[in-house]
TIMINU-476000 format. One line per field, with one value per residue (C-alpha): residue in one letter; y, z, x; residue number from 1. Coordinates in nm, 3 decimals. Example, Ala and Ser with C-alpha at 12.3 -4.5 7.8 and 13.67 -1.06 7.14 Angstrom:
2
type c(A; S)
north c(-0.450; -0.106)
up c(0.780; 0.714)
east c(1.230; 1.367)
seq c(1; 2)
This chain:
348
type c(M; E; W; I; G; S; L; I; T; N; A; T; H; A; N; V; D; T; A; L; L; C; F; P; H; E; P; D; S; C; L; R; T; A; R; F; V; V; I; R; F; V; M; Y; I; L; M; L; P; T; I; L; M; T; V; F; G; N; M; L; V; I; I; T; I; S; Y; F; K; Q; L; H; S; P; T; N; F; I; I; L; S; L; A; V; V; D; C; L; L; G; S; M; I; M; P; F; S; M; V; R; W; V; E; G; C; W; F; L; G; E; I; F; C; K; I; H; S; S; L; D; M; T; L; S; I; V; S; I; L; H; L; C; L; V; S; I; D; R; Y; M; A; I; T; D; P; L; S; Y; K; M; K; V; T; N; D; R; V; V; V; G; I; A; V; I; W; L; F; S; F; S; F; S; F; G; V; V; L; S; N; V; N; L; D; G; L; E; D; L; L; M; L; S; S; C; V; G; N; C; A; L; I; F; N; R; Q; W; G; V; I; A; A; L; V; A; F; F; V; P; G; T; I; M; S; C; L; Y; L; K; I; F; H; V; A; R; K; Q; A; K; V; M; A; E; R; T; T; I; G; N; C; E; T; K; N; R; S; S; E; Q; R; E; R; K; A; A; K; T; L; G; I; V; M; G; I; F; L; L; C; W; L; P; F; F; I; M; T; I; A; D; P; F; L; N; F; S; T; P; V; D; V; F; D; V; L; V; W; F; G; Y; L; N; S; T; C; N; P; L; V; Y; G; F; F; Y; P; R; F; Q; K; A; F; K; M; I; I; S; K; Y; V; F; H; L; N; D; S; G; N; L; T; L)
north c(0.000; 0.269; 0.530; 0.683; 0.913; 1.119; 1.414; 1.371; 1.707; 1.620; 1.966; 2.076; 2.319; 2.471; 2.288; 1.957; 1.706; 1.680; 1.257; 1.321; 1.426; 1.238; 1.430; 1.612; 1.870; 1.936; 2.270; 2.096; 1.773; 1.574; 1.422; 1.079; 0.879; 0.856; 0.481; 0.269; 0.060; -0.274; -0.165; -0.113; -0.407; -0.597; -0.481; -0.564; -0.871; -0.928; -0.782; -0.927; -1.300; -1.163; -1.014; -1.354; -1.573; -1.323; -1.354; -1.745; -1.858; -1.689; -1.838; -2.181; -2.130; -1.984; -2.241; -2.534; -2.416; -2.364; -2.662; -2.923; -2.923; -3.079; -2.760; -2.519; -2.432; -2.085; -2.118; -2.195; -1.929; -1.625; -1.782; -1.790; -1.434; -1.376; -1.508; -1.339; -0.982; -1.072; -1.169; -0.836; -0.678; -0.896; -0.787; -0.440; -0.241; -0.414; -0.357; -0.003; 0.049; -0.131; 0.078; 0.393; 0.336; 0.166; 0.456; 0.720; 0.853; 0.811; 0.798; 0.775; 1.089; 1.296; 1.055; 0.729; 0.825; 0.898; 0.555; 0.309; 0.485; 0.465; 0.097; 0.028; 0.150; -0.072; -0.401; -0.369; -0.311; -0.559; -0.873; -0.739; -0.762; -1.120; -1.213; -1.062; -1.232; -1.604; -1.534; -1.492; -1.789; -2.005; -1.886; -1.981; -2.318; -2.412; -2.230; -2.320; -2.643; -2.762; -2.467; -2.377; -2.491; -2.338; -2.006; -2.006; -2.055; -1.914; -1.644; -1.461; -1.538; -1.346; -1.045; -1.040; -1.056; -0.782; -0.552; -0.565; -0.464; -0.203; -0.040; -0.076; 0.082; 0.363; 0.424; 0.439; 0.635; 0.873; 0.923; 0.998; 1.183; 1.424; 1.476; 1.538; 1.368; 1.637; 1.920; 2.128; 2.027; 2.287; 2.437; 2.160; 1.982; 2.390; 2.280; 1.966; 1.983; 1.859; 1.615; 1.251; 1.246; 0.984; 0.995; 0.911; 1.129; 1.137; 1.415; 1.319; 1.305; 1.100; 0.884; 0.804; 0.720; 0.489; 0.283; 0.184; 0.161; -0.149; -0.215; -0.231; -0.277; -0.601; -0.695; -0.690; -0.868; -1.098; -1.126; -1.170; -1.424; -1.667; -1.634; -1.758; -2.032; -2.120; -2.165; -2.349; -2.581; -2.608; -2.708; -2.955; -3.160; -3.191; -3.278; -3.611; -3.651; -3.702; -3.887; -4.198; -4.487; -4.611; -4.855; -4.621; -4.315; -4.284; -4.311; -4.034; -3.841; -3.786; -3.725; -3.472; -3.251; -3.309; -3.191; -2.862; -2.807; -2.801; -2.559; -2.343; -2.352; -2.259; -2.034; -1.876; -1.839; -1.685; -1.414; -1.405; -1.336; -1.096; -0.882; -0.884; -0.801; -0.496; -0.410; -0.157; 0.046; 0.132; 0.254; 0.451; 0.573; 0.761; 0.838; 1.014; 1.304; 1.348; 1.336; 1.643; 1.364; 1.292; 0.933; 0.879; 0.763; 0.386; 0.357; 0.360; 0.158; -0.111; -0.100; -0.153; -0.429; -0.602; -0.531; -0.646; -0.988; -1.056; -1.097; -1.340; -1.520; -1.573; -1.870; -2.063; -2.007; -2.056; -2.310; -2.539; -2.593; -2.783; -3.170; -3.113; -2.837; -3.035; -3.295; -3.085; -2.825; -3.172; -3.311; -3.006; -2.886; -3.271; -3.258; -2.921; -2.815; -3.147; -3.345; -3.656; -3.701; -3.770; -3.994; -3.708; -3.510; -3.494; -3.584; -3.562)
up c(-0.034; -0.108; 0.190; 0.162; 0.480; 0.366; 0.139; -0.155; -0.165; -0.548; -0.687; -1.004; -1.005; -1.325; -1.277; -1.247; -1.475; -1.687; -1.698; -1.340; -1.392; -1.394; -1.746; -1.864; -2.139; -1.799; -1.589; -1.270; -1.289; -0.991; -0.933; -1.037; -0.702; -0.704; -0.726; -0.879; -1.194; -0.984; -0.681; -0.958; -1.084; -0.710; -0.706; -0.968; -0.932; -0.549; -0.676; -0.980; -0.841; -0.508; -0.754; -0.959; -0.663; -0.530; -0.895; -0.958; -0.571; -0.593; -0.911; -0.811; -0.485; -0.744; -0.978; -0.720; -0.533; -0.821; -0.989; -0.755; -0.607; -0.243; -0.199; -0.229; 0.123; 0.293; 0.442; 0.104; -0.081; 0.148; 0.088; -0.296; -0.310; -0.109; -0.368; -0.643; -0.465; -0.377; -0.731; -0.831; -0.594; -0.741; -1.148; -1.099; -0.786; -0.728; -1.104; -1.121; -0.753; -0.804; -1.109; -0.924; -0.629; -0.821; -1.042; -0.777; -1.069; -1.158; -1.520; -1.599; -1.527; -1.223; -1.316; -1.328; -0.963; -0.848; -0.964; -0.865; -0.514; -0.475; -0.617; -0.395; -0.079; -0.161; -0.237; 0.072; 0.261; 0.115; 0.156; 0.518; 0.585; 0.436; 0.670; 0.928; 0.772; 0.758; 1.181; 1.162; 0.991; 1.179; 1.485; 1.392; 1.309; 1.603; 1.883; 1.774; 1.560; 1.571; 1.410; 1.185; 0.877; 0.946; 0.988; 0.758; 0.405; 0.068; 0.000; 0.320; 0.295; -0.042; 0.092; 0.360; 0.041; -0.119; 0.165; 0.212; -0.129; -0.136; 0.191; 0.081; -0.221; -0.075; 0.169; -0.024; -0.371; -0.140; 0.104; -0.206; -0.456; -0.215; -0.108; 0.276; 0.383; 0.272; 0.489; 0.634; 0.446; 0.152; 0.231; 0.273; -0.096; -0.280; -0.159; -0.259; -0.533; -0.896; -1.209; -1.127; -0.814; -0.678; -0.316; -0.086; 0.235; 0.504; 0.768; 1.153; 1.164; 0.855; 0.923; 1.279; 1.104; 0.792; 1.006; 1.293; 0.973; 0.745; 1.063; 1.424; 1.418; 1.188; 1.344; 1.677; 1.632; 1.442; 1.774; 1.993; 1.785; 1.742; 2.057; 2.146; 1.883; 2.070; 2.384; 2.290; 2.111; 2.395; 2.586; 2.405; 2.351; 2.730; 2.717; 2.443; 2.681; 2.970; 2.803; 2.714; 2.896; 3.086; 2.815; 2.499; 2.745; 2.667; 2.288; 2.304; 2.472; 2.289; 1.979; 2.148; 2.228; 1.874; 1.761; 1.990; 1.911; 1.508; 1.599; 1.823; 1.535; 1.239; 1.419; 1.526; 1.161; 1.051; 1.313; 1.315; 0.963; 0.930; 1.241; 1.051; 0.712; 0.815; 1.204; 1.103; 0.807; 1.012; 1.322; 1.027; 0.892; 1.239; 1.331; 1.055; 1.042; 1.376; 1.331; 1.061; 0.738; 0.829; 0.711; 0.440; 0.108; 0.116; 0.443; 0.372; 0.068; 0.230; 0.493; 0.174; 0.045; 0.360; 0.386; -0.021; 0.129; 0.332; -0.035; -0.087; 0.208; 0.216; -0.017; 0.217; 0.492; 0.380; 0.100; 0.142; 0.544; 0.435; 0.344; 0.091; -0.060; -0.102; -0.252; -0.497; -0.601; -0.657; -0.865; -1.061; -1.119; -1.226; -1.493; -1.633; -1.614; -1.614; -1.755; -1.552; -1.494; -1.828; -1.652; -1.728; -1.474; -1.169; -0.808; -0.441)
east c(0.027; 0.192; 0.055; 0.441; 0.429; 0.736; 0.767; 0.949; 1.186; 1.370; 1.319; 1.491; 1.784; 1.931; 2.255; 2.201; 2.264; 1.971; 2.016; 1.917; 1.566; 1.293; 1.124; 1.430; 1.271; 1.017; 1.086; 0.948; 1.096; 1.157; 1.514; 1.539; 1.694; 2.080; 2.143; 2.398; 2.361; 2.435; 2.245; 1.919; 1.944; 1.978; 1.618; 1.505; 1.619; 1.504; 1.131; 1.050; 1.041; 0.820; 0.590; 0.566; 0.508; 0.236; 0.065; 0.138; 0.115; -0.240; -0.386; -0.297; -0.547; -0.768; -0.779; -0.755; -1.075; -1.232; -1.137; -1.211; -1.603; -1.469; -1.305; -1.634; -1.732; -1.773; -1.406; -1.286; -1.446; -1.355; -0.995; -1.077; -1.166; -0.851; -0.662; -0.841; -0.752; -0.369; -0.332; -0.468; -0.247; 0.052; -0.009; -0.191; -0.011; 0.318; 0.488; 0.419; 0.535; 0.862; 0.979; 0.861; 1.060; 1.395; 1.416; 1.269; 1.031; 0.658; 0.597; 0.252; 0.137; -0.106; -0.434; -0.285; -0.126; -0.410; -0.596; -0.271; -0.273; -0.651; -0.665; -0.306; -0.471; -0.811; -0.687; -0.452; -0.732; -0.967; -0.701; -0.692; -1.051; -1.009; -0.779; -1.007; -1.311; -1.144; -1.078; -1.426; -1.502; -1.265; -1.383; -1.757; -1.663; -1.479; -1.699; -2.048; -1.976; -2.310; -2.517; -2.227; -2.319; -2.660; -2.527; -2.243; -2.368; -2.194; -2.457; -2.382; -2.022; -2.097; -2.281; -1.993; -1.669; -1.941; -1.940; -1.546; -1.499; -1.773; -1.622; -1.259; -1.335; -1.561; -1.317; -0.965; -1.115; -1.311; -0.997; -0.738; -0.987; -1.097; -0.767; -0.865; -0.568; -0.411; -0.569; -0.327; -0.032; -0.064; 0.266; 0.448; 0.328; 0.406; 0.735; 0.772; 0.550; 0.713; 0.639; 0.725; 0.639; 0.350; 0.353; 0.031; 0.078; -0.154; -0.202; -0.219; -0.556; -0.632; -0.283; -0.475; -0.776; -0.642; -0.429; -0.711; -0.991; -0.701; -0.474; -0.537; -0.936; -0.927; -0.597; -0.685; -1.084; -0.804; -0.570; -0.877; -1.047; -0.723; -0.674; -1.002; -0.977; -0.687; -0.851; -1.180; -0.925; -0.737; -1.006; -1.174; -0.842; -0.854; -1.220; -1.141; -0.850; -1.052; -1.306; -1.059; -1.065; -0.766; -0.615; -0.599; -0.567; -0.209; -0.251; -0.534; -0.339; -0.079; -0.335; -0.438; -0.126; -0.043; -0.362; -0.324; 0.086; -0.055; -0.356; -0.078; 0.123; -0.080; -0.259; 0.102; 0.232; -0.085; -0.060; 0.308; 0.304; 0.060; 0.210; 0.537; 0.430; 0.189; 0.269; 0.558; 0.444; 0.113; 0.328; 0.543; 0.204; 0.041; 0.390; 0.612; 0.301; 0.391; 0.764; 0.717; 0.779; 1.136; 1.137; 1.394; 1.155; 1.379; 1.260; 0.853; 0.956; 1.093; 0.762; 0.530; 0.703; 0.667; 0.297; 0.285; 0.496; 0.148; -0.028; 0.251; 0.272; -0.123; -0.154; 0.125; -0.044; -0.378; -0.320; -0.026; -0.075; -0.423; -0.343; -0.630; -0.498; -0.143; -0.315; -0.453; -0.159; 0.032; -0.245; -0.288; 0.079; 0.173; -0.129; -0.130; 0.270; 0.438; 0.171; 0.215; -0.101; -0.333; -0.638; -0.891; -1.089; -0.886; -1.069; -0.975)
seq c(1; 2; 3; 4; 5; 6; 7; 8; 9; 10; 11; 12; 13; 14; 15; 16; 17; 18; 19; 20; 21; 22; 23; 24; 25; 26; 27; 28; 29; 30; 31; 32; 33; 34; 35; 36; 37; 38; 39; 40; 41; 42; 43; 44; 45; 46; 47; 48; 49; 50; 51; 52; 53; 54; 55; 56; 57; 58; 59; 60; 61; 62; 63; 64; 65; 66; 67; 68; 69; 70; 71; 72; 73; 74; 75; 76; 77; 78; 79; 80; 81; 82; 83; 84; 85; 86; 87; 88; 89; 90; 91; 92; 93; 94; 95; 96; 97; 98; 99; 100; 101; 102; 103; 104; 105; 106; 107; 108; 109; 110; 111; 112; 113; 114; 115; 116; 117; 118; 119; 120; 121; 122; 123; 124; 125; 126; 127; 128; 129; 130; 131; 132; 133; 134; 135; 136; 137; 138; 139; 140; 141; 142; 143; 144; 145; 146; 147; 148; 149; 150; 151; 152; 153; 154; 155; 156; 157; 158; 159; 160; 161; 162; 163; 164; 165; 166; 167; 168; 169; 170; 171; 172; 173; 174; 175; 176; 177; 178; 179; 180; 181; 182; 183; 184; 185; 186; 187; 188; 189; 190; 191; 192; 193; 194; 195; 196; 197; 198; 199; 200; 201; 202; 203; 204; 205; 206; 207; 208; 209; 210; 211; 212; 213; 214; 215; 216; 217; 218; 219; 220; 221; 222; 223; 224; 225; 226; 227; 228; 229; 230; 231; 232; 233; 234; 235; 236; 237; 238; 239; 240; 241; 242; 243; 244; 245; 246; 247; 248; 249; 250; 251; 252; 253; 254; 255; 256; 257; 258; 259; 260; 261; 262; 263; 264; 265; 266; 267; 268; 269; 270; 271; 272; 273; 274; 275; 276; 277; 278; 279; 280; 281; 282; 283; 284; 285; 286; 287; 288; 289; 290; 291; 292; 293; 294; 295; 296; 297; 298; 299; 300; 301; 302; 303; 304; 305; 306; 307; 308; 309; 310; 311; 312; 313; 314; 315; 316; 317; 318; 319; 320; 321; 322; 323; 324; 325; 326; 327; 328; 329; 330; 331; 332; 333; 334; 335; 336; 337; 338; 339; 340; 341; 342; 343; 344; 345; 346; 347; 348)
């Protein structure tokens, strides 16, 4: 999410070599970021595989859930929608962000800058809210398994996904196009204005609001629900262990302990990756306006790409950790990539 809170003060000077300008023939051109060719090459080498992994990893999840009818469940429909969001982020946002960071210039004009910033903000919020929706779904499945299938239906999941999209789109485009995030920053913007700049910045008020809406509120909900899930799963494991007979008590206890450890490990990975990827960025989003926008641009870009990595890791966390997905992935890859399975339709 390109919420870069640091003002870019690349004003053009008359004695600057035109090779260092984003637009050499523009009198108000921004300066290019001064980097060695080797550094630019290394940056592209690191970011291109990340983009490809994000796109193709999420495409694999999309194809898998769409192909196998056995995976058509409310939970998997949320994961399918999440994969679509992360695939769009990887294909429509990350490549342009990569070029802008490496080159230090935005070459596509002010209108597309607005669109890119709005979509970046929209897709990032949608992705995070999908993770929150997954946690709500899992909480209901664990705490009330008897009525879960009656309460959580495909239609209700679709409605929930639609609400997430509508809210994220309205919030993001509303903020960016109305420029409410720039209130009170007019003097600073005049000093930093130049052609080739595409930085989405926030004043103090909207830096806090955006961080609360996009991260801290859904993140708190996720944390509370996953802690509750772990507590309930642990309690259920103890109940099952107490119901075992003396003869098979040791085996049952061992099985319960294994399930408990697996649940703890999975939930720990889910929350760990989510917090690792997004927490530093949103802390800086709040703090930077209070620090007079003194954070270096490269630092913010690093934090932005840490956030993007959450979309790269989502297929691994929500797909590869589940045995049925693992089996489905192997079957699809072997049949359509390596052509090892030509036995007709695939079934789980």
